C-alpha positions in Angstrom: 57.0 61.6 75.8 60.4 60.4 75.0 62.2 62.1 72.1 63.9 58.9 71.0 63.3 55.2 71.7 65.1 53.5 74.6 68.3 51.7 73.6 68.4 48.0 74.2 71.4 46.8 76.2 73.9 44.9 74.3 73.6 41.1 74.5 75.9 39.4 76.9 78.1 37.9 74.3 78.8 41.3 72.6 79.6 42.9 76.0 82.1 40.0 76.7 83.5 40.2 73.2 84.2 43.9 73.7 85.6 43.4 77.1 88.1 40.7 75.9 89.0 42.8 72.9 89.8 45.8 75.2 91.9 43.5 77.4 93.9 42.4 74.4 94.4 46.0 73.1 95.5 47.2 76.6 97.9 44.3 77.2 96.0 42.7 80.0 95.9 39.6 77.7 99.2 39.2 76.0 100.0 37.5 72.7 100.0 33.7 73.2 98.0 33.8 76.5 95.5 31.0 77.0 91.9 31.8 77.6 89.4 29.5 79.3 85.6 29.6 78.8 84.9 28.4 82.3 87.2 31.0 83.9 85.7 33.9 81.9 82.1 32.7 82.6 82.9 32.6 86.3 84.5 36.1 86.1 81.3 37.5 84.6 79.0 35.2 86.6 77.2 34.0 83.5 76.8 30.7 81.6 79.4 29.6 79.2 77.1 29.9 76.2 77.6 33.7 75.6 81.3 33.4 76.4 81.6 30.7 73.7 79.8 33.0 71.2 82.0 35.9 72.2 85.1 33.8 71.6 83.8 32.6 68.3 83.4 36.2 67.2 86.9 37.1 68.2 88.3 34.1 66.4 86.6 35.3 63.2 88.1 38.8 63.8 91.5 37.1 64.2 92.2 38.3 67.7 91.9 34.8 69.2 93.1 31.6 67.7 92.0 28.0 68.3 94.6 25.2 67.9 94.0 21.6 66.8 93.2 20.7 70.5 90.5 23.4 70.6 92.6 25.5 73.0 92.0 29.2 72.8 94.8 31.7 72.9 95.4 35.4 72.1 96.6 36.0 68.6 100.4 36.4 68.3 101.4 38.7 65.5 103.8 37.4 62.9 105.6 39.0 59.9 103.6 37.2 57.2 100.3 38.3 58.7 101.5 41.8 59.0 102.7 42.0 55.4 99.6 40.4 54.0 97.2 42.7 55.9 99.2 45.8 55.1 99.3 44.9 51.4 95.5 44.8 51.6 95.3 48.1 53.5 97.5 49.9 51.0 95.5 48.6 48.1 92.1 49.3 49.6 92.8 52.5 51.4 94.7 54.2 48.6 91.6 53.7 46.4 89.4 54.9 49.2 91.4 58.1 49.7 91.2 58.9 46.0 87.5 58.6 46.1 87.3 60.7 49.3 89.4 63.4 47.7 86.9 63.5 44.8 83.6 63.1 46.8 84.0 64.4 50.3 81.7 67.3 51.2 83.0 70.4 53.0 81.4 69.2 56.2 83.2 65.9 55.9 86.5 67.7 55.3 85.9 69.7 58.5 85.3 66.4 60.4 88.7 65.1 59.2 90.2 68.4 60.3 88.7 68.0 63.8 90.2 64.5 64.1 93.6 66.0 63.3 93.2 68.7 65.9 92.3 66.1 68.5 95.4 64.0 67.5 97.6 67.1 67.8 96.3 67.7 71.3 96.8 64.1 72.3 100.4 64.2 70.9 101.2 67.3 73.1 99.7 65.5 76.1 101.4 62.2 75.2 98.0 60.4 75.4 98.7 57.3 73.4 95.2 55.8 74.0 93.6 58.9 72.4 96.1 58.9 69.6 95.4 55.3 68.7 91.6 56.0 68.7 92.1 59.2 66.6 94.4 57.2 64.2 91.7 54.6 63.7 88.9 57.2 63.3 90.9 59.2 60.7 91.2 56.1 58.5 87.7 54.9 59.2 86.3 58.3 58.0 88.4 58.1 54.8 86.8 54.7 54.1 83.4 56.0 54.9 83.6 59.2 52.9 84.7 57.2 49.8 81.1 56.2 49.5 82.0 52.7 48.3 80.0 50.2 50.4 81.8 47.2 49.0 85.2 48.7 49.8 83.9 49.4 53.4 82.9 45.8 53.8 86.3 44.5 52.7 88.2 46.8 55.2 85.7 46.0 57.9 86.7 42.3 57.8 90.3 43.4 58.7 89.5 46.0 61.4 90.1 43.8 64.5 93.7 43.1 63.5 94.3 46.5 62.0 93.4 48.1 65.4 95.6 45.7 67.2 98.5 46.6 64.9 97.8 50.3 65.5 98.2 49.7 69.3 101.5 48.0 68.8 102.6 50.6 66.2 102.5 53.5 68.7 105.9 52.2 69.9 109.1 53.6 68.4 111.1 56.8 68.2 109.0 59.9 67.6 106.1 57.8 66.5 103.4 60.2 67.8 104.7 63.1 65.7 105.2 60.8 62.7 101.6 59.6 62.8 100.3 63.2 63.0 102.5 64.4 60.1 101.4 61.5 57.9 97.7 62.2 58.6 98.2 65.9 58.0 99.9 65.3 54.6 97.0 63.0 53.6 94.4 65.5 54.8 96.0 68.5 52.9 96.0 66.4 49.7 92.3 65.5 50.2 91.5 69.1 50.9 93.3 70.1 47.6 91.0 67.6 45.8 94.2 66.0 44.5 93.3 62.3 44.3 96.7 61.0 43.2 98.6 63.1 45.7 96.3 61.8 48.5 96.8 58.2 47.4 100.6 58.7 47.2 100.7 60.3 50.7 98.5 57.5 52.2 100.8 54.8 50.6 103.9 56.5 52.0 102.3 56.8 55.5 101.1 53.2 55.5 104.4 51.9 54.3 106.1 53.8 57.1 103.8 52.2 59.6 104.6 48.8 58.1 108.3 49.3 58.4 108.0 50.3 62.0 105.7 47.4 62.8 108.0 44.9 61.2 110.8 46.1 63.6 108.4 45.7 66.6 107.3 42.2 65.5 110.9 41.1 65.0 111.8 42.2 68.5 108.8 40.3 69.9 109.9 37.1 68.0 113.4 37.4 69.5 112.0 37.3 73.1 
């Protein structure tokens, strides 16, 4: 007998949605690039219906945009979007880290510590893909360990663009070490059960990320 039920394969539209998302994050699809339903359907050798549904999902996430002529293109980051989303992040995540400092179990603290260890290894290796993944996971766990389901839902709605910004934000002088230090400071404050200190450290870290990202966006806009 099987110990666990068989997992159903993901529907086509979800597979395509994830594939397009990965292409955006990896730079295969660049900001402003046009996407065509028919071309994608031909690429995957499927009908246009699941492609249309995948594109709709990515528009909701903010990673694709549709203009007044129904043309689809890859989201092009702009300063106002970045500032708006980071204002939301700072507000939501600073509260989440306060709750995590108060509520996290010892096992959950250990899991955060493991993510830091993985980040440190990736920094030594210069593995930016792993660093971005660890960066996202560290913040996801803080949200999760807050135990506030409503807060989780609010952050979830921003996750597509937040991850995209994290991919961009890996650029810059000494960014890898800066990210690791920021996370380490947050983790130590959580471990001390100091909610205010954890919140302050997260705000500082996120504001630092925002400042770097603004420089990146300004350079992109000049091109």
